[in-house]
C-alpha positions as CSV (number, residue, x, y, z in Angstrom):
1,M,-17.7,14.6,14.4
2,A,-15.7,13.7,10.8
3,N,-16.0,10.1,10.2
4,R,-12.8,8.2,10.3
5,I,-11.0,5.4,8.6
6,V,-10.6,2.4,10.1
7,H,-10.0,-0.3,8.0
8,F,-8.0,-1.0,4.8
9,E,-7.5,-4.0,1.9
10,L,-4.4,-4.5,-0.5
11,M,-5.8,-7.8,-2.7
12,G,-4.4,-9.5,-5.4
13,P,-5.0,-12.5,-7.6
14,D,-2.9,-14.4,-5.0
15,A,-3.5,-13.9,-1.5
16,Q,-0.3,-15.6,-0.5
17,T,2.0,-13.2,-2.3
18,M,0.3,-10.3,-1.2
19,R,0.6,-11.6,2.4
20,D,3.7,-12.4,2.1
21,F,4.8,-9.0,0.0
22,Y,3.1,-7.0,2.8
23,R,5.2,-8.9,5.9
24,R,8.0,-8.4,4.0
25,M,8.1,-5.0,2.9
26,F,6.5,-3.5,6.2
27,G,6.9,-6.6,8.9
28,W,3.1,-6.7,8.7
29,V,2.6,-10.0,11.0
30,T,-1.1,-11.4,9.1
31,Q,-3.5,-14.2,10.4
32,A,-5.7,-15.7,9.1
33,A,-9.7,-14.8,9.7
34,P,-11.7,-16.7,10.5
35,G,-14.3,-18.7,8.5
36,L,-12.3,-16.9,6.0
37,D,-10.1,-18.4,3.0
38,D,-7.3,-16.3,1.5
39,Y,-7.8,-13.3,3.7
40,Y,-5.2,-11.9,5.8
41,L,-6.1,-9.6,9.2
42,V,-3.4,-7.0,9.8
43,D,-3.2,-5.6,12.9
44,S,-3.8,-1.9,14.3
45,E,-0.6,-2.4,15.5
46,E,0.9,-3.1,13.3
47,A,-0.2,-0.8,10.1
48,G,-1.7,2.3,12.1
49,I,-5.4,0.9,11.5
50,G,-6.5,-2.7,10.8
51,G,-6.7,-4.0,7.5
52,A,-6.5,-6.7,5.4
53,V,-4.3,-8.7,2.9
54,G,-5.4,-11.3,0.3
55,K,-7.1,-12.2,-2.7
56,G,-10.1,-10.3,-3.9
57,P,-13.1,-12.2,-5.8
58,S,-12.6,-13.8,-9.6
59,E,-14.6,-10.1,-10.8
60,S,-12.4,-8.2,-9.0
61,P,-8.9,-9.9,-7.8
62,T,-6.8,-6.9,-7.3
63,Y,-8.1,-3.5,-5.8
64,Q,-7.4,-1.6,-2.8
65,T,-10.1,0.5,-0.7
66,I,-10.5,2.1,2.4
67,Y,-13.5,1.2,4.7
68,V,-15.0,4.9,6.6
69,E,-17.6,4.2,9.8
70,V,-20.3,5.5,10.0
71,D,-23.0,5.7,12.1
72,H,-26.5,4.3,9.5
73,I,-25.2,2.0,6.3
74,D,-28.3,3.2,4.7
75,T,-28.3,6.3,4.8
76,A,-24.5,7.0,4.4
77,L,-24.9,4.8,0.8
78,A,-28.5,7.5,0.3
79,K,-26.1,10.4,0.5
80,A,-23.3,8.8,-1.4
81,E,-25.7,7.9,-4.4
82,E,-27.5,11.8,-4.5
83,L,-23.6,13.0,-5.0
84,G,-22.9,11.1,-7.8
85,A,-21.4,7.1,-6.7
86,T,-22.9,3.9,-7.1
87,T,-23.5,1.5,-5.0
88,V,-21.2,-2.2,-5.5
89,V,-22.0,-4.0,-2.2
90,P,-25.8,-2.9,-0.9
91,R,-25.7,-3.9,3.4
92,T,-23.8,-6.5,4.3
93,E,-23.8,-7.8,7.3
94,V,-21.4,-10.3,8.4
95,P,-22.7,-11.8,12.1
96,G,-21.0,-11.2,14.9
97,A,-18.3,-9.9,13.2
98,V,-19.7,-6.4,11.0
99,T,-22.3,-4.7,9.0
100,F,-20.1,-3.6,5.7
101,A,-20.9,-1.5,2.2
102,L,-19.1,-0.9,-0.4
103,F,-19.8,2.2,-3.0
104,S,-17.9,3.4,-5.9
105,D,-17.3,7.2,-6.1
106,P,-17.8,9.6,-9.1
107,A,-14.1,8.9,-10.4
108,G,-14.8,5.0,-10.2
109,N,-12.6,4.4,-6.6
110,L,-13.9,2.2,-4.3
111,V,-15.1,2.9,-0.5
112,G,-16.5,0.6,1.7
113,L,-18.2,1.8,4.6
114,V,-18.6,0.2,8.0
115,E,-21.6,0.6,10.5
116,A,-20.9,1.2,13.9
117,A,-21.3,-1.1,16.7
118,P,-24.2,0.2,18.9
119,P,-23.0,0.6,22.5
120,P,-23.8,-2.1,24.9
121,A,-27.2,-2.2,26.3
122,P,-27.1,-1.1,30.5
């Protein structure tokens, strides 16, 4: 089975401008992400897949990316590098929320990886 896109981000230098633009443009309802300033979640019911709009970091204030679900981030990053990509953000765990990483493909596109959650213990 192919890996599926599970999240997107549309970021700019001003979070409220991004939130208001996509709210007015597509009618997306957003909510502030707990514990993250300037990051607004877009529910999958609104956009087809879950995503976010908001303010990008100072080193990359404007970007868009997709996040693809993988079984093991370290394995996926190694494969991406083998194929000519560069790791931008290594495996990063946000406790209780998500484990992710980012790489730049050979053309410079930013692509995110999200590690699939382990099945619940029986």
